[in-house]
Structure formats: C-alpha cells, structure tokens
C-alpha positions in Angstrom: 83.4 -6.0 -171.9 83.1 -9.9 -171.8 80.0 -11.9 -172.5 79.3 -14.9 -170.2 76.6 -17.5 -170.7 74.9 -18.7 -167.5 73.1 -22.1 -168.1 70.6 -24.0 -165.9 69.7 -27.2 -167.7 66.8 -29.4 -166.4 65.6 -32.8 -167.7 63.3 -31.2 -170.3 64.2 -27.5 -170.1 67.1 -25.1 -170.4 67.2 -21.6 -168.9 69.9 -19.2 -169.9 71.1 -15.6 -169.5 73.8 -14.0 -171.5 75.5 -11.5 -169.2 78.0 -8.7 -170.0 80.8 -8.6 -167.4 81.9 -6.8 -165.3 78.9 -4.5 -165.6 76.6 -7.5 -165.0 74.1 -6.3 -167.6 71.8 -9.0 -168.9 72.1 -8.9 -172.7 69.6 -11.7 -173.3 67.7 -14.3 -171.4 65.3 -17.1 -172.2 64.2 -20.7 -171.8 63.8 -23.8 -174.0 60.9 -25.9 -172.7 59.3 -29.2 -173.4 62.4 -30.7 -174.8 61.7 -34.2 -176.3 58.0 -33.6 -176.5 56.0 -33.2 -179.7 55.7 -29.5 -179.3 58.6 -27.6 -177.8 58.7 -24.0 -176.8 61.6 -21.5 -177.1 61.5 -18.0 -175.7 64.3 -15.4 -175.9 64.4 -11.8 -174.7 66.8 -9.3 -176.4 66.5 -5.5 -175.9 63.4 -6.0 -173.8 61.7 -7.7 -176.8 60.4 -11.2 -176.4 60.6 -13.6 -179.3 58.9 -17.0 -179.2 59.2 -20.2 -181.4 57.0 -23.2 -181.1 58.3 -26.4 -182.8 59.6 -29.8 -182.0 62.8 -29.7 -180.0 64.0 -33.4 -179.9 66.9 -33.0 -177.5 69.1 -30.5 -175.6 71.5 -30.4 -178.5 68.7 -29.1 -180.8 67.6 -26.6 -178.1 71.1 -25.2 -177.6 71.6 -24.9 -181.4 68.2 -23.0 -181.6 69.1 -20.5 -178.9 72.6 -19.9 -180.2 71.3 -19.2 -183.6 68.7 -16.8 -182.1 71.5 -14.9 -180.3 73.1 -14.2 -183.6 69.8 -13.6 -185.5 68.6 -11.1 -182.9 72.0 -9.4 -182.6 72.7 -10.3 -179.0 76.1 -11.4 -180.3 77.7 -10.7 -183.7 79.2 -14.2 -183.7 79.3 -17.2 -181.3 83.0 -16.5 -180.6 81.7 -13.4 -178.7 80.7 -15.8 -175.9 83.9 -15.9 -173.7 82.8 -18.7 -171.4 79.8 -20.6 -170.1 78.8 -21.4 -166.5 76.7 -24.4 -165.8 74.6 -24.9 -162.7 75.1 -28.3 -161.1 72.9 -29.3 -158.2 75.2 -31.8 -156.4 78.9 -31.5 -156.1 79.2 -33.8 -153.1 82.3 -33.2 -151.0 84.5 -33.2 -154.0 83.9 -29.6 -154.9 84.4 -26.8 -152.4 84.3 -24.2 -155.1 83.2 -23.8 -158.7 85.5 -25.7 -161.1 86.6 -25.8 -164.7 84.9 -28.5 -166.7 87.8 -30.9 -167.2 87.3 -34.6 -168.1 88.1 -35.5 -164.5 85.5 -33.1 -163.1 82.9 -34.3 -165.5 83.5 -37.9 -164.3 83.1 -36.7 -160.7 79.8 -35.0 -161.5 78.7 -38.2 -163.2 79.6 -40.2 -160.1 77.2 -38.0 -158.0 74.1 -38.6 -160.2 72.8 -41.0 -157.7 72.6 -38.2 -155.1 70.7 -35.9 -157.5 69.1 -38.2 -160.1 66.7 -35.6 -161.4 69.4 -32.9 -161.8 73.1 -33.8 -162.2 72.5 -35.9 -165.4 70.5 -33.1 -167.0 73.1 -30.5 -165.9 75.7 -32.6 -167.8 73.6 -32.9 -170.9 73.4 -29.1 -171.0 77.2 -28.8 -170.6 77.9 -31.3 -173.3 75.4 -29.6 -175.7 77.1 -26.2 -175.3 80.5 -27.8 -175.5 79.6 -29.4 -178.8 78.0 -26.3 -180.3 80.7 -23.8 -179.2 83.7 -26.1 -180.0 86.3 -28.0 -178.1 88.3 -24.9 -177.3 85.3 -23.2 -175.6 85.6 -22.5 -171.8 83.1 -24.0 -169.3 82.8 -23.9 -165.5 80.6 -26.0 -163.2 78.9 -23.9 -160.5 77.6 -26.1 -157.7 74.5 -25.6 -155.5 76.4 -27.4 -152.7 79.8 -25.8 -152.8 78.9 -22.7 -150.7 78.0 -25.1 -147.9 81.2 -27.1 -148.0 82.6 -24.8 -145.3 80.4 -26.5 -142.7 82.3 -28.1 -139.8 81.8 -31.9 -139.3 79.7 -31.3 -136.2 77.3 -29.5 -138.5 77.2 -31.7 -141.5 77.3 -35.2 -139.9 74.3 -37.1 -138.9 74.2 -39.1 -135.7 74.3 -42.4 -137.6 77.1 -45.0 -137.6 80.2 -43.1 -138.8 80.9 -45.7 -141.5 77.8 -44.6 -143.3 79.6 -41.3 -144.0 82.8 -43.1 -144.8 81.3 -45.7 -147.1 78.2 -44.0 -148.5 78.9 -40.3 -148.0 75.8 -39.8 -145.9 76.0 -36.2 -144.7 74.4 -32.8 -145.0 75.1 -31.2 -148.4 72.6 -28.3 -148.5 71.3 -26.7 -151.7 70.5 -23.3 -153.1 74.1 -22.4 -152.4 74.5 -20.1 -155.4 71.6 -18.1 -154.2 72.8 -18.0 -150.6 76.2 -16.9 -151.8 74.9 -14.1 -154.0 72.4 -12.8 -151.4 74.9 -12.9 -148.5 77.5 -11.0 -150.6 74.9 -8.4 -151.6 74.0 -7.9 -147.9 77.6 -7.5 -146.9 78.0 -4.8 -149.7 74.9 -3.0 -148.4 76.4 -3.1 -144.9 79.5 -1.3 -146.2 81.7 -4.4 -146.5 82.5 -4.9 -142.8 85.2 -7.5 -141.9 82.8 -9.0 -139.4 79.1 -9.8 -140.2 76.4 -12.2 -139.1 73.8 -12.8 -141.8 70.8 -15.2 -141.9 69.6 -15.8 -145.5 66.1 -17.0 -145.9 65.7 -18.4 -149.5 62.0 -19.0 -149.5 60.6 -20.3 -152.8 58.7 -23.4 -153.8 61.9 -25.0 -152.5 63.1 -23.3 -149.3 66.3 -23.2 -147.2 68.0 -21.0 -144.7 71.7 -20.4 -144.2 73.8 -18.9 -141.4 76.7 -16.9 -142.9 79.5 -15.7 -140.6 81.9 -13.1 -142.2 80.9 -14.3 -145.7 81.3 -17.9 -144.9 78.4 -20.4 -144.5 78.5 -22.2 -141.2 75.2 -24.0 -141.4 72.2 -24.6 -143.7 68.8 -26.2 -143.4 68.7 -28.6 -146.3 70.4 -31.9 -145.7 71.5 -35.0 -147.6 68.8 -34.1 -150.1 66.6 -31.0 -150.6 63.8 -32.7 -148.7 65.2 -31.8 -145.3 64.7 -28.6 -143.4 61.9 -26.2 -143.9 58.3 -26.8 -145.0 58.2 -26.0 -148.7 55.7 -25.9 -151.6 55.3 -29.7 -151.8 58.0 -31.0 -149.6 57.4 -31.7 -145.9 60.9 -30.7 -144.6 62.0 -32.2 -141.3 59.7 -34.9 -139.8 60.1 -37.7 -137.3 61.7 -40.5 -139.3 59.5 -43.1 -137.5 56.5 -41.7 -139.4 57.8 -43.3 -142.6 57.6 -47.0 -141.7 54.4 -46.3 -139.6 52.6 -44.7 -142.6 54.0 -47.3 -145.1 52.2 -50.0 -143.0 49.0 -47.9 -142.6 48.8 -47.0 -146.3 50.3 -50.2 -147.7 53.0 -48.1 -149.4 56.6 -48.8 -150.2 59.2 -46.4 -148.8 59.8 -45.0 -152.3 56.1 -44.4 -152.7 55.9 -42.6 -149.3 59.1 -40.6 -150.2 57.1 -39.4 -153.3 54.4 -38.2 -150.9 56.9 -36.3 -148.8 58.4 -34.7 -151.9 55.4 -34.0 -154.1 52.2 -34.0 -151.9 53.2 -32.4 -148.7 54.3 -28.9 -147.5 52.0 -26.0 -148.3 50.0 -28.2 -150.7 49.5 -31.0 -148.2 48.6 -28.9 -145.2 46.4 -26.4 -147.1 44.7 -28.7 -149.6 44.7 -25.6 -151.8 47.9 -25.3 -153.7 51.7 -25.4 -153.5 51.8 -21.8 -154.6 51.9 -19.3 -151.7 50.0 -16.8 -153.8 47.0 -19.1 -154.0 47.1 -19.7 -150.3 47.4 -15.9 -149.6 44.3 -15.3 -151.8 42.4 -18.0 -150.0 43.3 -16.5 -146.7 42.6 -12.8 -147.3 39.7 -13.2 -149.8 37.9 -16.2 -148.3 39.2 -16.4 -144.8 40.1 -20.0 -145.4 41.2 -21.6 -142.0 43.6 -24.1 -143.7 45.2 -21.3 -145.5 45.7 -19.5 -142.2 47.1 -22.7 -140.6 49.5 -23.2 -143.5 50.9 -19.6 -143.2 51.3 -19.9 -139.4 52.9 -23.3 -139.6 55.3 -22.3 -142.3 56.3 -19.1 -140.5 56.8 -20.9 -137.2 59.2 -23.4 -138.8 61.2 -20.6 -140.5 61.3 -18.7 -137.2 62.7 -21.7 -135.3 65.5 -22.0 -137.8 66.3 -18.3 -137.5 66.4 -18.7 -133.7 68.8 -21.6 -133.9 71.1 -19.8 -136.3 71.2 -16.8 -134.1 72.6 -19.0 -131.5 75.1 -20.5 -133.9 76.2 -17.1 -135.1 76.3 -15.6 -131.6 73.8 -12.9 -132.7 72.6 -11.6 -136.0 73.1 -8.3 -137.9 70.8 -9.0 -140.9 67.9 -11.3 -141.7 67.6 -11.3 -145.5 64.6 -12.7 -147.4 64.9 -13.8 -151.0 63.3 -16.0 -153.7 59.7 -16.0 -154.8 58.0 -16.3 -151.4 60.7 -14.4 -149.5 60.6 -11.5 -152.0 56.9 -11.2 -152.5 54.9 -12.7 -149.5 54.8 -9.6 -147.2 52.3 -11.3 -144.8 54.7 -14.2 -144.2 57.6 -11.9 -143.6 55.5 -10.0 -141.1 54.5 -13.2 -139.2 58.1 -14.5 -139.2 59.6 -11.3 -137.9 56.8 -11.0 -135.3 57.7 -14.5 -134.1 61.3 -13.5 -133.4 60.8 -9.9 -132.4 60.6 -10.3 -128.6 63.9 -12.3 -128.6 65.8 -10.3 -131.2 64.3 -6.8 -131.0 63.6 -7.0 -134.7 60.8 -4.7 -136.0 59.4 -4.3 -139.5 58.3 -1.0 -141.0 54.9 -2.0 -142.2 54.8 0.4 -145.1 58.3 -0.7 -146.4 57.3 -4.3 -146.0 54.4 -3.9 -148.3 56.4 -2.3 -151.1 57.2 -4.5 -154.1 60.5 -3.8 -155.8 63.2 -5.6 -157.8 65.8 -3.7 -155.8 67.4 -4.8 -152.6 66.0 -2.8 -149.7 65.7 -2.6 -145.9 62.2 -3.2 -144.5 62.9 -2.8 -140.8 62.4 0.3 -138.7 65.4 2.5 -137.8 65.2 1.4 -134.1 65.2 -2.3 -135.0 68.1 -4.1 -133.3 68.4 -6.4 -136.3 68.3 -5.1 -139.9 65.7 -6.9 -142.0 66.2 -6.9 -145.8 64.6 -8.1 -149.0 67.4 -9.0 -151.5 66.2 -10.3 -154.9 68.4 -13.3 -155.7 70.2 -13.6 -159.0 71.9 -17.0 -159.4 72.8 -16.3 -163.0 74.9 -13.2 -162.0 76.6 -15.4 -159.3 77.4 -18.0 -162.0 78.8 -15.3 -164.3 80.9 -13.9 -161.4 82.3 -17.3 -160.6 83.2 -18.0 -164.3 85.1 -14.7 -164.4 86.9 -15.4 -161.1 87.8 -19.0 -162.0 89.2 -18.1 -165.4 90.7 -14.7 -164.3 88.5 -12.8 -166.8 88.2 -9.1 -166.0 
C-alpha cells in the first residue's frame, strides 16, 4: 500500500488528504486556515477523530510543518518517509499542460508564468508545493494536477473566441475551463457505472458555489462552460456567468465605476446572491423559497435552472445525443429541487425523467435518480478531486 498526499493550497488556507493507494482509502484529512493572521486554525481527522489546534500560523511553511507533525503524532504515518509522493492542485495550466506533470524546475517556472491568468490561485498553489518540498526534502516526489488540463482536448473551434486571432497568438486569449479534476473524476466514475463501454456521451454538471458543465465523449472532454476565467458560463453563487459584454462599459458609465470595479461586482456580488438579494448559498435560497415563499428565491432557482438547461441542450447537440447527465458538487449533489427543475426543462426534448423518491434521497454514494423508462440516465455522483489527484500522482510516477 502507498500513501499519497493530495494538497489544495489557497492564499490563506491549505486543505489536504492523505490517501492509501490503490485502495483509495482516506487515512487522514484536514485544513489549515487563517494562515498569516493572528489566530490560525488547524483541523485534522484521523480514524474518524477530529483534532483541532488554534494558534498563530505565520505562513504556509509553518502550516505544513504543523500538519506533518500531526500526521506522525496521531499515527497516520509512522514517519514522514511513509509519504510516497504529493499531488498539488494548480488552477491554471494554460495550454502548456495537457496532463498532470512532475514538479520540475521547468514546470514550476511555467506555472509561475501563468500567475497573471489566475492571480488568486497559482501563486498560492506554488507556495503550498514549495512548503511541502522543503519539509519533505529535496528527493521527495511531487506532481502538479491542473484544473485546466482535462479541457485541453477541446478543438480550436471550441476554445477560440471570435476576436482578432493575434489576441490568441500574442496574449493566449482562449477558453481554458476549470474544475477539470472534478469533471475528470465524475466522468470516469460514470463510465465505470455504465460498465466501461468504449462509446459514451456524458454531460457533467459540476454545480457548487462555482459551477461549470462539460461535455465528455468516450472519456474525452470536447467542451466546457467556463472560459478564459472562471467567470464565464453558468450563473453561480456570486458570479454572473455569461452576459452581454456591452453591459460592462454601459454600467461603468452609469455607476461611475472602473472596469476593474465592475469586474469585482460580476465576480463577488452577482449570481445567486445578486438576483436573490438573500445569499450566495443555495441552501439559504431554498429555505427562503419553501419556508417563506420568497418570490426572488423562486426567480433565482428558475433562472439558474434555465441557464443550466440551455447548456445541457447545447452539449447534447455537440455530443450527438447523451447517455448520462451527472450532477455533482455541493449544489448538484444536494439541491434536489434544482435537479428536478433542470431535468423537467429538458424532459420533453430528451425523454429524461426523474424518480421523485430517488431524487430526494441524500447519500454519499453515486446513484441513479432517473426512472427505468427514462431515455437518458440521470445520476448523482459525489465528486472527489483529492482521489483524482492521488490517481494522477500514481499514474505519472508509475506507482502501483
């Protein structure tokens, strides 16, 4: 058995899972939060027991040292040498990386060069990598796992924008997509559940606070909803998704805002929060709808579902049909009423029908929620990006 560390480092946090491969058993998981603040927080779970430490955590290096010490102290590992390799989530791989990659000096430099495309993420992802590299030693093994690499199989007619071509040549303006690790994991799980057919057409709906949809043909992504940045595509928790670009200069003049200020509105004050005026959390909107009959909550759910349905429809055309529509992530896995509206929107065209009782069941297991006579199978498949990271680490290094 091999122990793989899956790492997701943010600007002030670091999430991790220690996973035993190939069984994919989670040995330990946890989070280091409020890094760089006066009072940091560290939580670790080992053997279903949660341990918590509150203290100042000045930087990521200190956070990594804290969690590695805890792994030994709580017997998740007998020694740090038990950790065979680490996989590090990186948001933006540009068009340099069509797959996960070993963390060589050259690849680190390429990730650094892409910080401008993901300023809130790539830099922090590198800090996490460097912290683990220093703590585990120069000979330790590390792999970058990119949110964008699963979408690098898109054809130019799907990733290019109808702008002057030199913008792509000179500035790399194109669709990159995001959530690729989740889309890859869920689509692979769906194909397994189908019995590993050679041919399959899967639409993955990753619906969380951030949301995206992908069209996966025979295990290969052919299109996805997010674009140059994660702002594009679906309506999300606080992001507006696709809008008419002319709205930006129009509202900048009306509100006396700079483009950067209005971009902040589109990223942080729009989506479910902006339309409902209630919350960016779909659970709060669901409560407002079913407990209070709030009209804005109803409008938010209908608008959100309609946008998702339109993307499903367009991807059915791209795929030439669809075998499975799979829902995943926080909203996709838990908001049964939104799944019901979305499938109802596409039912006449696709012959897709939900089993109402199955749709209402909450479970951490992958499951079918459509009726036996539904012409399209509808599934809920809980995502697990950490498992996908561990799988990629083992594949890249040839670890069995």
